[in-house]
SEZA-686087 format. One line per 3 residues: their letters; for each residue x, y, z of C-alpha. Coordinates in pm, whole numbers, m for minus. Example, Ala and Ser with C-alpha at 12.3 -4.5 7.8 and 13.67 -1.06 7.14 Angstrom:
BEGIN
as) 1230 m450 780  1367 m106 714;
END
This chain:
BEGIN
mqh) m5646 16861 5487  m5478 16548 5620  m5475 16406 5268;
qkm) m5295 16716 5132  m5025 16689 5402  m4965 16323 5310;
nrr) m4930 16415 4943  m4678 16689 5028  m4472 16442 5237;
rrg) m4482 16186 4958  m4371 16446 4700  m4094 16553 4934;
rvg) m3962 16196 4967  m3974 16149 4590  m3786 16475 4540;
ili) m3517 16369 4789  m3483 16029 4615  m3453 16193 4272;
tfl) m3193 16436 4403  m2996 16147 4557  m3004 15952 4231;
ivf) m2889 16254 4032  m2600 16318 4271  m2505 15949 4267;
ali) m2512 15941 3885  m2293 16251 3869  m2041 16104 4113;
fsl) m2035 15770 3929  m1991 15950 3596  m1700 16149 3737;
ilt) m1539 15828 3863  m1575 15661 3524  m1440 15954 3325;
sgl) m1153 16019 3563  m1047 15654 3566  m916 15687 3920;
ffs) m1080 15367 4038  m1114 15177 3708  m780 15224 3537;
vre) m582 14941 3376  m294 14845 3603  m175 14522 3444;
ivv) m197 14360 3099  m139 13984 3083  m102 13761 2774;
ega) m190 13392 2808  m142 13109 2558  141 13276 2366;
yav) 441 13049 2320  568 13102 1966  450 13462 1931;
ska) 583 13763 2122  376 13863 2425  519 14213 2410;
evi) 410 14251 2047  61 14127 2133  29 14399 2398;
vls) 157 14669 2163  m84 14567 1887  m377 14557 2130;
gfa) m335 14928 2194  m391 14876 2566  m174 15063 2814;
pgd) m164 15109 3193  m388 15394 3290  m657 15319 3031;
nmf) m1013 15312 3159  m1126 14951 3209  m1476 15033 3087;
fin) m1363 15197 2765  m1109 14949 2625  m1218 14824 2282;
kaa) m1181 14448 2294  m1309 14383 1941  m1074 14635 1781;
aar) m778 14499 1978  m852 14141 1870  m875 14247 1505;
ait) m547 14438 1525  m364 14140 1676  m492 13874 1435;
srm) m444 14095 1127  m78 14167 1209  23 13832 1359;
pyv) m49 13539 1124  42 13279 1385  m234 13404 1616;
gsv) m540 13200 1530  m787 13364 1767  m797 13617 2051;
rir) m1019 13644 2357  m996 13943 2589  m1147 13969 2936;
rdw) m1150 14220 3218  m1033 14092 3557  m1142 14351 3808;
pgr) m1030 14578 3953  m751 14661 3705  m630 14359 3510;
vvi) m679 14293 3137  m613 13938 3014  m547 13866 2645;
vis) m588 13495 2571  m414 13380 2253  m482 13066 2053;
eaa) m185 13007 1829  m211 12875 1475  11 12588 1361;
paa) 121 12494 1009  m86 12204 877  44 12177 520;
mve) 219 12374 249  161 12442 m116  394 12573 m386;
hrd) 323 12898 m568  578 13047 m807  873 12861 m655;
vyw) 775 12964 m302  613 12733 m48  325 12877 150;
lfd) 247 12734 492  m117 12732 600  m314 12608 901;
aqg) m605 12365 916  m854 12651 872  m684 12764 549;
rll) m504 13070 683  m172 13149 516  99 13177 782;
ett) 432 13238 612  649 13151 314  971 12961 263;
sll) 1180 12918 m50  1304 12572 48  1144 12255 178;
ilp) 1288 12294 526  989 12152 713  990 11777 644;
dip) 713 11712 896  466 11932 707  276 11764 419;
vvn) 316 11910 72  m6 11959 m126  17 11892 m499;
gfs) m242 11967 m763  m367 12284 m596  m301 12642 m710;
lld) m323 12968 m516  m445 13302 m645  m261 13612 m519;
pmv) m166 13467 m178  m96 13701 112  31 13617 459;
gtk) m237 13642 725  m529 13594 484  m739 13291 398;
ifp) m640 13073 104  m798 13189 m220  m763 12911 m477;
avd) m722 12959 m849  m1051 12940 m1035  m990 12588 m1164;
dsa) m920 12464 m810  m1200 12641 m623  m1388 12314 m563;
kld) m1083 12157 m401  m1039 12389 m102  m1313 12260 127;
pll) m1229 11890 70  m859 11966 128  m922 12142 460;
tli) m1170 11872 566  m910 11605 491  m641 11786 692;
qem) m874 11841 988  m985 11477 988  m621 11367 967;
qnk) m542 11578 1271  m845 11452 1464  m745 11092 1403;
diw) m375 11155 1463  m285 11050 1109  m150 11389 1005;
pdv) 204 11360 1159  279 11063 929  147 11218 608;
sei) 419 11352 378  227 11438 63  m131 11506 m46;
dit) m224 11494 m413  m554 11660 m494  m493 11695 m868;
his) m809 11498 m937  m1090 11578 m693  m1250 11244 m783;
nii) m954 11058 m635  m760 11225 m354  m429 11051 m282;
fsy) m187 11082 9  130 10913 132  108 10761 481;
ttq) 429 10677 668  703 10557 435  512 10244 335;
yrv) 163 10324 217  m10 10509 m62  m376 10580 8;
elg) m634 10648 m262  m946 10793 m101  m1158 10831 m411;
spe) m1405 11120 m394  m1412 11358 m93  m1739 11218 44;
aig) m1722 11062 393  m1352 11140 440  m1370 11083 816;
kkl) m1522 10738 777  m1267 10639 512  m978 10738 738;
qvl) m1128 10538 1023  m1151 10236 793  m784 10285 705;
lla) m684 10282 1072  m882 9964 1131  m717 9799 831;
leq) m372 9891 960  m446 9700 1279  m483 9376 1085;
eev) m165 9172 1068  m260 9015 736  m237 9364 587;
tdr) 69 9504 761  266 9181 710  233 9220 334;
gpg) 471 9515 326  441 9849 148  148 9900 m84;
tff) m163 10095 m177  m497 10118 4  m801 10178 m215;
lad) m1076 10338 m6  m1315 10471 m270  m1585 10223 m162;
aad) m1510 10229 210  m1796 10470 276  m2037 10203 150;
dkp) m1901 9948 401  m1734 9749 126  m1408 9564 201;
vrf) m1084 9761 184  m865 9665 m106  m491 9656 m36;
vpn) m238 9591 m312  123 9529 m208  395 9691 m414;
n) 548 9354 m501;
END
């Protein structure tokens, strides 16, 4: 008899707990769907300097009053990057209780290439940013010996069939130039022959890299050579770095 009473009490407590959980779930569900306590009150854009913050917010689709739980971060990021070429990447976070932060990483022109009398600017990841009909950006290297196929702003570079093997070495070269702070002084890159990539460095030097293997090491060897007075005192000339990856001496031939 005593055992039956204990079972009834236990079942009663379980029933009360289940009822409480159901009521709590219903209340929480009502709060979520109503958005009274979890609505977006403020939308902030960080990292945007060249692009319009207002346009970023519009493209995100976010608006005050949206439910914080139901905003689609992935869709918003896709919409922003697809419509704004100079936005390289987007991160979106929720700052509770009602703040949405859109963090922008802007893309920057790394080089340009001519296609049907129009110059196409692209970033170091190979994303086409915009076009210009004139060479009005003297600080941006011009790439020669490389052809585009049906270029479109906001998309990745798609090279012509004959130049498909050149894209990865070209982007690697640009990225290594940026990493080693060589890029600002490069005015022209010639990748006509993949077996011997050539670029102009400052107004004095022509650099022949040879094949695209070990580009980073070759550029480091170039920087070390430029620190040697016996090289720089010889005036303008050409560096031959084809064998630099094998730790062979750098060959420098002055113009005169």
